[in-house]
Backbone bond lengths (Angstrom), bond angles and torsions (degrees), N, CA, C in turn:
res aa  C-N    CA-C-N  psi(-1)  N-CA   C-N-CA  omega(-1)  CA-C   N-CA-C  phi
1 X - - - 1.472 - - 1.532 108.89 -
2 X 1.340 117.29 122.57 1.463 120.43 -178.20 1.530 109.63 -72.66
3 X 1.341 115.47 152.89 1.462 120.91 -179.25 1.537 111.87 -60.08
4 X 1.364 118.66 -45.57 1.474 118.10 179.01 1.531 112.63 -59.43
5 X 1.373 117.34 -40.80 1.464 118.13 -178.62 1.525 110.58 -70.65
6 X 1.309 117.34 -36.18 1.466 120.82 177.35 1.531 109.51 -57.22
7 X 1.327 115.55 -46.85 1.466 120.03 -179.36 1.525 110.91 -66.74
8 X 1.339 116.69 -35.85 1.461 121.03 179.76 1.526 110.78 -66.63
9 X 1.323 116.80 -43.01 1.475 121.07 179.42 1.536 109.56 -67.20
10 X 1.322 116.73 -42.94 1.465 120.12 178.01 1.529 110.47 -61.67
11 X 1.331 116.87 -44.92 1.467 120.67 178.65 1.533 110.44 -57.91
12 X 1.338 116.40 -43.85 1.471 120.70 -179.44 1.531 111.14 -62.94
13 X 1.340 116.54 -41.16 1.472 120.85 179.43 1.536 110.33 -64.87
14 X 1.335 116.09 -45.73 1.473 120.09 -179.85 1.528 110.06 -61.07
15 X 1.326 116.76 -49.07 1.468 119.73 -176.85 1.527 111.58 -62.67
16 X 1.345 116.75 -42.74 1.470 119.24 179.90 1.525 111.73 -66.06
17 X 1.327 116.36 -41.72 1.463 119.45 -177.40 1.533 110.62 -68.77
18 X 1.339 116.77 -40.89 1.467 120.37 178.08 1.532 110.08 -61.88
19 X 1.320 115.94 -39.66 1.460 120.32 -177.48 1.535 112.25 -73.51
20 X 1.338 116.72 -42.21 1.475 119.56 -170.27 1.521 114.52 -103.40
21 X 1.342 117.57 -19.84 1.459 123.65 -174.57 1.532 111.60 65.02
22 X 1.329 117.07 8.90 1.468 121.92 178.96 1.522 110.00 -105.68
23 X 1.355 118.10 139.38 1.465 119.77 174.40 1.529 110.55 -54.03
24 X 1.327 116.74 144.81 1.461 122.26 -170.47 1.530 110.67 -103.79
25 X 1.331 116.55 130.17 1.466 122.33 177.68 1.523 111.61 -104.02
26 X 1.340 115.75 165.71 1.471 120.42 -176.86 1.525 111.82 -64.45
27 X 1.330 116.46 -36.60 1.466 120.10 -178.82 1.534 110.65 -62.23
28 X 1.324 115.81 -44.10 1.463 120.50 179.60 1.530 111.02 -63.56
29 X 1.317 116.62 -38.60 1.464 119.94 179.54 1.520 111.28 -62.96
30 X 1.335 116.07 -43.68 1.470 120.49 -179.88 1.526 110.29 -64.21
31 X 1.334 117.03 -39.65 1.465 121.40 -178.26 1.527 112.63 -70.46
32 X 1.345 116.13 -37.78 1.470 119.08 -171.47 1.525 113.60 -95.05
33 X 1.320 117.40 -22.57 1.468 120.03 -174.76 1.527 109.59 -124.41
34 X 1.302 116.22 140.87 1.471 121.08 -179.95 1.537 108.42 -86.83
35 X 1.324 115.15 78.46 1.467 119.72 -176.13 1.535 112.21 -90.14
36 X 1.341 116.52 -11.91 1.454 120.17 173.47 1.517 115.33 73.44
37 X 1.339 117.82 16.21 1.478 121.52 177.79 1.524 108.81 -137.71
38 X 1.332 115.83 168.43 1.469 120.84 -176.11 1.521 111.69 -78.74
39 X 1.334 113.94 167.62 1.457 120.74 177.80 1.530 110.84 -61.82
40 X 1.333 116.69 -37.65 1.476 120.91 179.37 1.530 110.85 -63.46
41 X 1.335 115.38 -41.06 1.473 119.52 178.84 1.529 110.28 -64.65
42 X 1.336 115.20 -41.68 1.471 119.07 178.70 1.530 110.32 -62.48
43 X 1.337 116.69 -38.64 1.476 119.20 177.83 1.528 110.46 -60.18
44 X 1.327 116.31 -42.48 1.475 120.22 177.31 1.528 110.73 -63.40
45 X 1.340 115.48 -41.80 1.466 119.70 178.86 1.528 110.69 -61.46
46 X 1.342 115.47 -41.99 1.460 119.55 -179.73 1.524 111.33 -66.33
47 X 1.327 116.57 -35.27 1.472 120.37 176.91 1.525 109.80 -63.57
48 X 1.352 115.83 -39.27 1.474 119.91 178.88 1.535 110.83 -66.96
49 X 1.329 116.08 -41.20 1.471 120.25 178.02 1.531 110.99 -63.23
50 X 1.336 115.32 -38.14 1.464 119.65 179.69 1.522 110.56 -67.37
51 X 1.328 115.34 -38.54 1.472 120.28 179.31 1.526 110.60 -62.83
52 X 1.312 115.24 -33.31 1.479 120.07 179.74 1.527 112.10 -82.08
53 X 1.337 116.88 -2.60 1.460 120.12 178.89 1.510 113.97 78.91
54 X 1.350 117.36 19.15 1.468 121.33 -178.02 1.533 112.54 -90.21
55 X 1.339 116.23 -26.45 1.472 120.95 174.90 1.527 107.80 -135.15
56 X 1.311 115.53 163.74 1.465 119.27 179.92 1.529 108.91 -148.09
57 X 1.335 115.94 161.22 1.472 121.13 179.21 1.519 109.44 -102.99
58 X 1.340 117.91 115.53 1.469 117.63 172.91 1.526 108.46 -65.35
59 X 1.301 117.15 144.90 1.478 120.83 -169.62 1.523 114.09 -59.50
60 X 1.336 116.83 -18.17 1.473 118.11 -175.80 1.522 113.12 -93.07
61 X 1.318 118.09 -2.70 1.462 118.38 -168.67 1.517 112.66 -138.30
62 X 1.344 114.03 155.00 1.465 120.17 174.30 1.522 110.99 -84.44
63 X 1.347 117.36 -15.84 1.463 121.27 179.91 1.524 111.42 -78.96
64 X 1.321 115.67 178.72 1.464 121.51 -178.58 1.529 109.90 -124.41
65 X 1.335 114.36 153.45 1.466 120.61 175.58 1.532 108.51 -129.45
66 X 1.333 118.29 155.14 1.468 119.95 -179.91 1.529 111.37 -69.90
67 X 1.324 115.90 148.36 1.467 121.78 170.42 1.529 108.35 -93.33
68 X 1.340 117.09 174.73 1.469 119.97 174.46 1.527 110.35 -55.57
69 X 1.335 115.71 -40.87 1.470 121.00 -179.91 1.529 110.40 -64.32
70 X 1.335 116.66 -38.07 1.461 121.01 177.79 1.518 112.07 -65.98
71 X 1.340 115.73 -44.67 1.465 119.33 176.68 1.533 110.27 -61.10
72 X 1.334 116.56 -40.75 1.462 120.40 -179.60 1.532 111.12 -60.00
73 X 1.342 116.25 -46.64 1.467 119.29 179.44 1.531 110.10 -63.48
74 X 1.330 116.89 -40.08 1.467 121.51 178.76 1.535 110.31 -61.31
75 X 1.338 116.46 -47.35 1.469 120.87 -178.82 1.527 110.58 -64.61
76 X 1.333 116.62 -40.57 1.467 120.00 -179.30 1.530 112.13 -65.33
77 X 1.337 116.85 -23.85 1.470 120.66 -179.86 1.526 112.60 -83.82
78 X 1.342 117.35 -7.40 1.472 119.73 177.10 1.525 106.52 -73.65
79 X 1.322 116.17 104.50 1.471 119.43 -170.12 1.527 112.46 -71.29
80 X 1.323 116.85 -34.53 1.473 119.89 -179.32 1.516 108.93 -147.42
81 X 1.322 115.56 147.04 1.464 120.05 178.10 1.518 108.21 -75.98
82 X 1.323 116.15 125.30 1.469 119.87 -176.42 1.525 110.19 -71.05
83 X 1.331 117.62 144.57 1.466 119.52 177.70 1.525 111.07 -72.69
84 X 1.323 115.85 154.04 1.462 119.75 175.33 1.526 109.38 -75.37
85 X 1.315 115.27 161.16 1.465 119.99 178.08 1.528 109.17 -70.78
86 X 1.350 117.21 157.60 1.481 119.69 177.51 1.527 112.29 -54.90
87 X 1.345 117.24 -37.92 1.469 120.47 -179.75 1.527 110.63 -64.39
88 X 1.349 116.71 -42.27 1.472 120.16 178.74 1.525 110.60 -64.58
89 X 1.331 116.15 -40.22 1.469 119.36 -179.53 1.533 110.88 -65.49
90 X 1.333 115.74 -40.30 1.474 119.19 178.45 1.531 110.67 -64.72
91 X 1.334 116.33 -38.38 1.474 120.41 179.02 1.523 110.81 -62.88
92 X 1.319 116.24 -43.09 1.469 120.43 178.76 1.525 109.96 -62.00
93 X 1.324 115.61 -47.36 1.461 120.65 -177.58 1.528 111.26 -60.06
94 X 1.338 116.72 -47.33 1.463 119.75 -176.05 1.529 111.79 -68.41
95 X 1.338 117.21 -31.63 1.465 120.17 -178.03 1.523 112.65 -79.34
96 X 1.336 117.14 -29.65 1.467 118.99 -173.88 1.523 113.48 -96.30
97 X 1.323 117.79 -21.27 1.456 118.67 -177.52 1.526 111.12 -83.34
98 X 1.324 115.32 159.13 1.459 119.50 173.47 1.507 115.01 97.70
99 X 1.335 118.15 16.91 1.468 120.08 176.58 1.518 109.72 -142.01
100 X 1.351 115.53 136.38 1.466 120.47 177.77 1.520 111.65 -101.81
101 X 1.333 116.54 -5.45 1.455 120.55 -175.90 1.531 109.94 -88.38
102 X 1.314 117.30 122.67 1.462 121.60 -175.01 1.525 112.06 -59.85
103 X 1.340 117.06 -44.28 1.470 120.24 -179.51 1.528 110.39 -58.77
104 X 1.327 115.98 -43.40 1.465 120.94 -178.95 1.537 110.72 -66.12
105 X 1.328 116.16 -43.22 1.474 120.29 -179.67 1.530 110.59 -61.84
106 X 1.328 117.21 -45.64 1.474 120.22 -178.74 1.523 111.11 -67.65
107 X 1.335 116.45 -36.91 1.460 120.39 178.02 1.533 110.62 -63.82
108 X 1.327 116.46 -45.70 1.467 120.45 176.97 1.530 110.87 -61.84
109 X 1.327 115.58 -38.88 1.468 120.73 -175.86 1.520 111.66 -63.34
110 X 1.341 117.34 -48.08 1.468 118.65 -178.16 1.524 111.58 -67.96
111 X 1.334 116.68 -35.45 1.464 118.43 178.27 1.529 110.68 -65.79
112 X 1.319 115.99 -40.57 1.466 120.57 178.41 1.530 111.40 -64.65
113 X 1.334 116.87 -47.08 1.464 120.63 -178.09 1.530 110.94 -64.56
114 X 1.324 116.06 -36.97 1.463 120.14 177.22 1.534 111.09 -63.65
115 X 1.341 115.40 -40.81 1.475 119.20 179.16 1.525 111.72 -67.89
116 X 1.339 116.90 -37.98 1.465 120.95 -178.36 1.529 111.79 -67.92
117 X 1.330 117.06 -33.86 1.473 120.60 -172.51 1.526 113.82 -108.37
118 X 1.344 117.96 -12.84 1.471 122.12 -173.16 1.531 111.73 57.74
119 X 1.323 115.86 34.40 1.468 121.84 177.45 1.522 108.92 -127.64
120 X 1.334 116.15 178.38 1.470 120.52 172.93 1.532 107.53 -78.63
121 X 1.316 116.86 127.33 1.469 120.59 178.49 1.524 109.59 -105.22
122 X 1.328 116.25 140.76 1.469 121.23 178.33 1.530 108.64 -133.59
123 X 1.323 115.50 143.91 1.461 119.49 173.92 1.519 108.25 -137.62
124 X 1.301 114.34 133.59 1.461 122.34 179.44 1.531 107.74 -86.51
125 X 1.346 117.13 136.87 1.462 118.69 175.90 1.525 109.42 -60.78
126 X 1.333 117.50 146.86 1.468 119.06 179.51 1.523 110.56 -58.31
127 X 1.318 115.40 146.47 1.469 119.43 175.11 1.523 107.87 -70.27
128 X 1.324 115.38 121.76 1.459 118.80 -173.06 1.529 112.63 -101.16
129 X 1.317 117.52 17.36 1.463 119.34 -179.41 1.526 110.70 -61.47
130 X 1.349 116.34 -27.46 1.459 119.63 -179.93 1.532 111.98 -104.00
131 X 1.322 117.26 5.29 1.464 120.15 -179.42 1.529 110.10 -70.95
132 X 1.319 115.02 150.01 1.464 121.29 -177.60 1.525 110.33 -115.97
133 X 1.336 115.65 158.19 1.467 120.58 174.77 1.524 107.94 -71.55
134 X 1.336 116.28 120.76 1.472 119.88 175.45 1.525 110.35 -96.22
135 X 1.342 116.71 -41.75 1.466 119.48 -174.66 1.530 110.03 -154.65
136 X 1.318 115.22 149.57 1.468 122.32 174.94 1.528 106.86 -129.91
137 X 1.313 115.46 135.81 1.466 119.49 178.84 1.525 109.18 -133.08
138 X 1.348 116.92 135.48 1.462 122.45 172.57 1.528 107.58 -117.42
139 X 1.322 117.29 126.59 1.466 121.12 -179.97 1.529 108.57 -121.24
140 X 1.338 116.41 122.29 1.465 121.10 -178.88 1.526 109.32 -77.60
141 X 1.325 116.62 118.44 1.462 121.48 179.97 1.531 110.83 -98.79
142 X 1.347 116.75 -32.65 1.466 124.97 178.31 1.527 104.95 -155.11
143 X 1.340 118.29 168.65 1.476 118.79 -175.45 1.541 114.91 -48.86
144 X 1.330 118.15 -34.43 1.478 119.05 -179.40 1.527 113.33 -114.17
145 X 1.327 118.15 -4.68 1.472 121.95 -174.46 1.533 110.32 -103.43
146 X 1.326 115.11 124.54 1.464 120.22 -177.72 1.532 109.47 -127.03
147 X 1.340 115.51 133.68 1.464 120.66 171.37 1.525 107.02 -85.98
148 X 1.320 116.19 118.55 1.472 121.91 179.55 1.532 108.14 -101.17
149 X 1.332 116.24 125.56 1.464 121.28 -178.77 1.535 108.91 -120.96
150 X 1.323 116.01 129.04 1.468 121.95 178.01 1.529 108.01 -121.11
151 X 1.333 116.50 122.43 1.464 121.22 -179.20 1.529 108.54 -116.80
152 X 1.330 116.13 126.60 1.468 121.56 179.14 1.525 109.78 -93.21
153 X 1.324 116.82 161.78 1.468 119.84 -179.93 1.530 111.79 -69.44
154 X 1.337 117.18 -11.00 1.461 120.73 176.00 1.525 111.60 -79.30
155 X 1.342 116.77 -9.47 1.460 121.03 -176.89 1.516 112.48 100.01
156 X 1.339 117.22 -7.49 1.472 120.20 -178.43 1.522 109.77 -70.69
157 X 1.321 115.95 132.61 1.467 121.73 179.16 1.528 108.61 -117.52
158 X 1.332 116.58 125.59 1.467 121.62 175.79 1.524 107.33 -121.38
159 X 1.340 116.25 140.58 1.469 118.25 179.63 1.519 110.80 -150.60
160 X 1.311 115.20 151.75 1.471 120.46 174.07 1.516 109.47 -159.75
161 X 1.336 115.84 157.43 1.463 121.89 177.91 1.516 108.34 -95.25
162 X 1.338 116.43 131.67 1.470 119.61 179.42 1.530 109.51 -127.92
163 X 1.337 114.52 158.28 1.464 122.36 174.70 1.529 106.52 -97.74
164 X 1.337 117.03 118.75 1.471 119.47 -175.43 1.533 112.54 -85.88
165 X 1.330 117.57 -4.09 1.467 119.97 172.22 1.514 115.26 81.40
166 X 1.329 118.63 -2.35 1.462 120.97 177.11 1.529 108.40 -153.88
167 X 1.350 115.44 156.01 1.461 118.66 179.40 1.521 110.04 -70.33
168 X 1.342 115.92 134.75 1.465 120.93 178.58 1.516 109.39 -131.48
169 X 1.323 116.21 141.91 1.459 120.65 173.09 1.519 109.94 -94.05
170 X 1.346 115.91 172.67 1.471 119.97 -179.62 1.528 112.12 -61.37
171 X 1.327 117.17 -40.67 1.464 120.36 -177.19 1.528 111.27 -65.78
172 X 1.337 115.84 -43.74 1.471 120.01 179.89 1.529 110.28 -62.68
173 X 1.341 116.22 -41.49 1.459 120.14 -179.62 1.535 110.78 -67.10
174 X 1.347 116.02 -39.58 1.472 119.48 178.25 1.529 110.54 -62.28
175 X 1.342 115.78 -38.11 1.464 119.50 177.73 1.519 111.91 -64.08
176 X 1.333 116.11 -42.26 1.463 119.70 178.37 1.536 111.02 -65.52
177 X 1.332 116.28 -40.10 1.471 119.48 178.99 1.532 110.40 -61.09
178 X 1.348 116.49 -44.53 1.464 120.59 179.38 1.529 110.57 -61.27
179 X 1.324 115.89 -38.36 1.468 120.76 -179.46 1.538 110.49 -66.27
180 X 1.350 116.33 -47.76 1.473 119.98 -179.39 1.530 110.89 -65.42
181 X 1.343 116.34 -46.26 1.466 119.50 -176.33 1.527 110.81 -66.38
182 X 1.341 116.10 -42.36 1.466 120.11 -179.97 1.520 112.38 -60.13
183 X 1.330 116.43 -35.45 1.468 120.47 -177.77 1.526 113.14 -85.42
184 X 1.346 116.59 -28.60 1.467 119.04 -168.38 1.532 115.43 -109.41
185 X 1.337 118.52 -12.91 1.475 119.62 -179.83 1.532 109.23 -57.12
186 X 1.327 115.58 130.19 1.464 120.71 -179.46 1.518 114.53 87.59
187 X 1.339 116.87 -3.95 1.471 120.34 179.02 1.536 109.63 -76.64
188 X 1.339 118.32 134.61 1.471 119.30 174.92 1.533 110.31 -60.46
189 X 1.327 116.94 138.05 1.467 120.41 179.37 1.518 110.98 -56.93
190 X 1.331 115.99 -33.57 1.475 119.67 -177.63 1.530 111.63 -67.64
191 X 1.349 117.42 -17.60 1.481 120.15 -178.68 1.526 112.60 -108.83
192 X 1.331 115.75 7.24 1.462 119.29 -174.65 1.529 111.83 -61.88
193 X 1.331 116.54 -41.48 1.470 119.36 -176.50 1.536 111.77 -62.22
194 X 1.359 116.91 -31.49 1.469 119.66 178.34 1.527 111.74 -74.85
195 X 1.344 116.60 -27.72 1.472 120.34 -175.12 1.524 113.44 -87.47
196 X 1.333 117.10 -22.85 1.466 120.12 -172.90 1.536 114.69 -65.66
197 X 1.352 119.96 -41.60 1.473 118.45 -177.86 1.528 113.65 -56.39
198 X 1.325 116.85 -36.48 1.471 120.07 -179.43 1.524 111.05 -65.79
199 X 1.337 116.79 -35.07 1.475 120.20 178.66 1.528 109.70 -69.09
200 X 1.325 116.98 -43.99 1.474 121.44 179.22 1.524 110.21 -58.89
201 X 1.332 116.26 -39.42 1.464 120.81 -176.82 1.526 112.29 -64.62
202 X 1.350 117.02 -24.16 1.474 119.19 -178.70 1.533 112.35 -86.77
203 X 1.323 117.58 -7.91 1.467 120.65 -179.25 1.528 110.19 -69.78
204 X 1.334 115.65 151.26 1.471 120.51 177.68 1.526 108.75 -60.71
205 X 1.349 118.34 144.10 1.474 120.51 -177.38 1.527 112.87 -51.49
206 X 1.317 118.08 -37.59 1.461 121.07 -178.43 1.523 112.90 -71.76
207 X 1.327 118.47 -12.29 1.476 121.89 -179.19 1.534 111.88 -114.81
208 X 1.330 115.40 5.48 1.480 119.50 -173.88 1.524 111.68 -61.97
209 X 1.351 116.56 -38.89 1.478 120.06 -179.43 1.535 110.72 -62.24
210 X 1.340 115.68 -46.17 1.463 120.40 179.20 1.526 110.44 -64.60
211 X 1.341 116.49 -41.46 1.472 120.46 -179.86 1.526 110.65 -61.38
212 X 1.331 115.80 -39.76 1.471 119.47 179.43 1.527 110.60 -65.54
213 X 1.333 116.88 -42.16 1.468 120.53 178.95 1.536 110.76 -64.04
214 X 1.333 117.14 -40.35 1.468 121.35 178.52 1.536 110.48 -65.17
215 X 1.324 116.01 -39.06 1.473 120.12 179.01 1.523 110.79 -64.19
216 X 1.332 116.33 -42.02 1.466 120.13 178.66 1.528 110.03 -63.32
217 X 1.343 115.79 -39.98 1.469 120.14 177.89 1.523 111.96 -62.94
218 X 1.341 116.75 -44.18 1.472 120.91 179.19 1.527 111.52 -64.26
219 X 1.331 115.68 -39.46 1.473 119.34 179.37 1.534 110.66 -63.50
220 X 1.343 115.95 -40.86 1.471 120.14 178.75 1.528 111.05 -64.98
221 X 1.336 116.49 -38.53 1.469 119.96 178.92 1.526 111.08 -67.13
222 X 1.330 116.36 -40.08 1.470 119.94 178.36 1.527 110.21 -63.44
223 X 1.325 115.51 -38.53 1.470 120.14 179.48 1.530 110.78 -65.56
224 X 1.339 116.58 -46.00 1.464 119.23 -177.11 1.532 111.07 -68.19
225 X 1.336 117.73 -28.73 1.464 119.96 179.51 1.526 111.22 -71.25
226 X 1.340 117.35 -17.53 1.472 120.06 -179.56 1.527 112.43 -93.78
227 X 1.332 117.05 -5.55 1.466 119.07 -179.55 1.525 110.88 -67.38
228 X 1.327 115.80 143.31 1.468 121.37 178.07 1.529 109.34 -70.22
229 X 1.314 115.98 123.73 1.461 119.39 179.44 1.521 109.78 -142.61
230 X 1.315 115.92 160.31 1.464 119.12 175.02 1.524 109.51 -141.65
231 X 1.306 114.79 159.13 1.460 122.39 176.31 1.521 107.19 -115.49
232 X 1.316 116.04 147.90 1.466 120.16 -173.21 1.528 109.36 -139.38
233 X 1.329 116.45 149.81 1.469 121.44 175.21 1.526 108.94 -151.30
234 X 1.324 115.78 152.25 1.464 120.24 172.78 1.509 116.60 91.60
235 X 1.341 117.98 20.77 1.474 118.15 179.61 1.527 111.44 -62.34
236 X 1.338 117.32 -23.72 1.473 119.91 177.18 1.530 110.98 -61.66
237 X 1.348 116.50 -27.51 1.472 119.58 177.77 1.524 111.66 -62.37
238 X 1.345 116.10 -32.42 1.474 119.91 178.29 1.524 110.43 -65.28
239 X 1.321 115.12 -43.24 1.474 119.41 -178.78 1.522 110.79 -61.52
240 X 1.341 115.64 -36.02 1.468 119.31 -179.73 1.529 111.61 -70.38
241 X 1.341 116.34 -23.21 1.466 118.48 -178.38 1.533 110.91 -109.07
242 X 1.353 116.34 28.65 1.469 117.87 -175.29 1.525 112.97 -64.60
243 X 1.335 117.56 -18.22 1.466 119.76 175.40 1.530 110.07 -66.09
244 X 1.334 117.29 -21.64 1.468 120.97 178.27 1.529 111.96 -81.98
245 X 1.316 117.38 -3.67 1.463 121.01 177.16 1.527 108.25 -119.62
246 X 1.345 117.52 73.25 1.471 120.13 -173.07 1.522 113.88 -60.31
247 X 1.339 118.10 -31.14 1.468 118.79 -179.58 1.523 109.50 -72.56
248 X 1.330 115.88 -61.86 1.465 119.07 177.35 1.510 109.30 -175.36
249 X 1.323 115.43 142.12 1.463 119.80 176.38 1.526 110.21 -83.30
250 X 1.353 116.01 -15.82 1.472 121.40 -177.64 1.514 114.75 -52.35
251 X 1.353 118.46 -53.58 1.472 119.53 -178.91 1.526 113.47 -60.05
252 X 1.326 116.96 -31.52 1.474 120.13 178.97 1.523 109.38 -68.10
253 X 1.334 116.41 -44.96 1.465 120.51 178.15 1.528 111.33 -64.04
254 X 1.331 116.19 -36.85 1.472 120.21 177.90 1.524 111.06 -63.51
255 X 1.341 116.33 -41.22 1.464 120.43 179.69 1.527 111.05 -62.93
256 X 1.335 115.90 -37.67 1.461 120.04 178.50 1.526 111.20 -69.95
257 X 1.344 114.92 -39.17 1.464 120.05 -179.83 1.523 110.59 -68.62
258 X 1.327 115.66 -40.69 1.470 121.70 178.73 1.530 106.80 -81.40
259 X 1.323 115.74 82.67 1.468 119.92 -169.33 1.526 113.27 -55.92
260 X 1.324 116.79 -30.13 1.468 119.59 -177.13 1.528 111.07 -60.57
261 X 1.346 117.42 -32.50 1.472 121.39 179.10 1.526 109.86 -65.32
262 X 1.340 116.25 -49.50 1.459 120.76 -179.67 1.524 111.60 -66.05
263 X 1.327 116.83 -40.81 1.464 120.20 -179.95 1.526 111.10 -62.49
264 X 1.342 115.69 -40.40 1.468 119.24 178.85 1.519 110.64 -66.46
265 X 1.334 115.40 -44.00 1.467 120.08 -179.94 1.523 110.54 -61.60
266 X 1.329 117.41 -46.60 1.467 120.97 -179.83 1.532 111.28 -60.89
267 X 1.328 116.05 -43.40 1.473 118.78 -176.71 1.522 111.95 -69.26
268 X 1.345 117.15 -24.47 1.472 120.11 -178.75 1.530 112.66 -88.06
269 X 1.340 117.46 -13.50 1.462 120.02 -176.96 1.533 110.27 -76.96
270 X 1.319 116.54 124.61 1.467 121.55 -178.26 1.524 110.09 -99.62
271 X 1.329 115.84 130.90 1.465 120.16 179.30 1.528 110.81 -69.63
272 X 1.345 116.09 146.32 1.459 120.33 177.13 1.529 109.67 -95.65
273 X 1.333 116.46 -169.93 1.465 120.99 -175.83 1.532 112.65 -63.70
274 X 1.351 116.74 -16.43 1.470 119.67 179.36 1.520 111.94 -89.60
275 X 1.325 116.62 -1.86 1.461 120.12 178.06 1.509 114.46 85.51
276 X 1.340 117.86 12.38 1.465 121.22 176.63 1.527 109.39 -133.40
277 X 1.328 115.49 160.60 1.466 121.67 174.88 1.521 107.97 -121.30
278 X 1.322 116.51 136.92 1.468 121.21 179.87 1.524 108.38 -128.52
279 X 1.330 116.47 124.43 1.462 121.87 177.00 1.526 107.74 -118.89
280 X 1.342 116.49 121.99 1.466 121.39 -168.04 1.531 111.78 -114.89
281 X 1.337 116.26 123.14 1.462 121.60 170.68 1.511 113.53 53.10
282 X 1.322 115.32 -119.61 1.470 120.01 -174.49 1.526 113.28 -74.77
283 X 1.315 117.75 -1.53 1.467 119.76 170.12 1.529 110.44 -68.73
284 X 1.340 116.57 -24.36 1.464 120.10 179.10 1.526 109.50 -67.58
285 X 1.337 117.19 132.31 1.471 119.43 -176.59 1.531 113.67 -69.60
286 X 1.335 117.10 -15.16 1.466 121.03 -177.93 1.525 108.96 -98.87
287 X 1.337 116.79 121.85 1.476 122.13 -174.64 1.529 112.93 -55.42
288 X 1.327 116.70 -34.25 1.464 120.18 -177.63 1.520 113.44 -64.29
289 X 1.336 116.56 -15.89 1.470 120.73 -179.50 1.525 111.87 -106.11
290 X 1.331 116.91 23.31 1.467 120.99 -177.29 1.526 112.84 -66.88
291 X 1.335 117.44 -18.54 1.470 120.41 178.38 1.529 111.44 -110.34
292 X 1.332 115.98 13.98 1.469 120.56 -176.32 1.527 110.83 -120.75
293 X 1.323 115.12 158.15 1.465 121.48 172.40 1.522 109.09 -121.16
294 X 1.318 115.64 149.15 1.461 121.89 177.63 1.530 107.60 -124.81
295 X 1.329 115.55 129.00 1.468 121.71 175.54 1.518 106.51 -118.02
296 X 1.332 117.58 123.34 1.463 120.35 -173.67 1.522 111.32 -144.32
297 X 1.318 114.45 162.08 1.465 121.19 173.78 1.515 108.39 -152.46
298 X 1.315 116.54 164.81 1.458 120.29 178.69 1.517 111.35 -88.41
299 X 1.333 116.14 160.32 1.461 120.50 174.58 1.518 108.66 -143.65
300 X 1.321 115.61 168.35 1.461 119.86 180.00 1.514 111.49 92.65
301 X 1.337 116.98 179.22 1.460 121.56 -173.94 1.529 114.07 -55.74
302 X 1.345 117.20 -41.63 1.466 119.49 -178.69 1.530 112.12 -113.55
303 X 1.339 117.20 11.71 1.475 122.74 179.59 1.527 112.49 55.02
304 X 1.341 116.88 27.42 1.467 119.51 -177.27 1.521 112.11 -75.60
305 X 1.335 117.03 -39.50 1.470 119.93 177.92 1.524 108.81 -82.91
306 X 1.336 116.28 150.98 1.465 120.44 -173.97 1.530 111.95 -114.69
307 X 1.323 114.19 151.66 1.460 121.97 171.46 1.523 106.44 -131.95
308 X 1.336 117.02 142.55 1.457 117.76 -178.91 1.515 112.75 -171.17
309 X 1.317 113.98 -171.70 1.467 120.18 178.20 1.528 109.08 -131.24
310 X 1.329 114.28 156.10 1.459 121.57 173.49 1.521 107.58 -127.11
311 X 1.327 116.53 134.65 1.459 120.91 179.15 1.514 110.00 -161.10
312 X 1.325 117.47 -174.52 1.462 120.21 178.46 1.533 111.00 -67.98
313 X 1.326 116.84 158.40 1.474 119.32 177.72 1.529 110.33 -60.57
314 X 1.333 117.18 -27.48 1.469 120.70 177.15 1.530 108.02 -81.57
315 X 1.327 114.99 83.75 1.465 119.10 179.11 1.524 109.93 -135.68
316 X 1.319 114.95 162.39 1.465 121.35 176.94 1.535 107.35 -81.47
317 X 1.332 116.31 88.92 1.467 120.52 -174.03 1.531 113.51 -61.93
318 X 1.347 120.19 -47.12 1.474 118.43 -177.67 1.526 113.02 -58.50
319 X 1.344 116.91 -45.13 1.467 120.77 -178.94 1.527 110.88 -68.02
320 X 1.339 116.21 -40.58 1.463 120.59 -179.60 1.520 111.25 -64.84
321 X 1.335 116.66 -44.37 1.470 120.62 179.08 1.526 110.42 -60.88
322 X 1.332 116.49 -40.28 1.468 120.71 -179.85 1.528 110.82 -64.83
323 X 1.343 116.57 -43.41 1.466 120.44 -178.43 1.525 111.38 -65.75
324 X 1.338 116.41 -44.46 1.469 120.50 -179.14 1.529 109.96 -61.26
325 X 1.319 116.38 -46.06 1.467 119.24 -177.72 1.527 111.82 -66.61
326 X 1.339 116.93 -41.57 1.469 120.50 -178.79 1.526 111.53 -64.96
327 X 1.337 116.62 -45.15 1.472 119.89 -179.71 1.524 110.22 -64.72
328 X 1.340 116.97 -38.77 1.476 120.73 178.54 1.526 110.67 -61.65
329 X 1.333 116.53 -39.50 1.472 119.62 -179.46 1.529 111.39 -66.91
330 X 1.330 117.35 -41.46 1.464 119.93 177.14 1.521 110.52 -64.99
331 X 1.330 116.63 -41.21 1.466 120.68 179.57 1.547 109.99 -61.48
332 X 1.331 116.43 -43.15 1.472 120.02 178.36 1.517 110.62 -60.53
333 X 1.340 116.13 -39.99 1.461 120.48 -178.22 1.535 110.31 -66.23
334 X 1.334 116.40 -41.28 1.473 120.45 -179.22 1.513 111.70 -67.19
335 X 1.330 116.80 -39.91 1.466 121.19 -176.00 1.527 111.98 -88.41
336 X 1.340 115.91 -5.23 1.462 120.21 -175.87 1.512 112.00 -65.60
337 X 1.343 115.17 167.72 1.480 119.36 -178.23 1.520 111.45 -65.54
């Protein structure tokens, strides 16, 4: 069996199985694909593929289905990620543009990617270690209660209500806000805790207590903005494809719920020459994802944060890879400088 024909037969089996969810027989391959050989020859080819561990026979059927190894060889043979259609590109553009709020943009992004792929979509929040303070706002809610708002240049907004420990008027609070913003605008969030004591020290003695409370609030907001987080959409798609998880869909849902598992997996996935990373079945380091595949890519200035999808190993890899990469590129453009 020649290498090109082996790959052609494997490609035909993968495409038919992904489309129909039914094990594929030699007769169907001859009828649906122009392979240029007889059904008997295809049977021999399939026997060779099975011997190599690329396809297998489920116990209930005479047909064959791809193994993780078969999917891997199929994915590795995809020479280039196909571009999306103009209509798909316009849909992405119209859905993602028009918002400056990072939470809103990421929420729209995962919902869009989930709709495009019919899989669970996940996006990791951008790494904010290099994010800078863009704006600080203090809003007086009651004589001692202040809403502290910290906005990073990445678009991330963090806020919380704090007790400043002393009565403050609007003018006094505005003065403190001007002092903090004037000193801290452009400061990296990672260095905020080192810069805050100097700002507190410049406050008038009668406002020092409030300034200290505001500084503690800002430091807490900077810390929470650096925590690893992800947004997810489309878990209902998993339920619809539960036949693709014969062992149990439970461990897959647990992995999604336990965000640290997904965040670790995404951060460890290395993109290939096509700009995407694909982890198939038992290649996933987490046992609960042994029947799932993850397709991901980086986005943002240094592509450090990841966006991707999770679904059954029986997925349309070429279309999924194209959608993930296209959405990541639009997201990078929106969040870019």
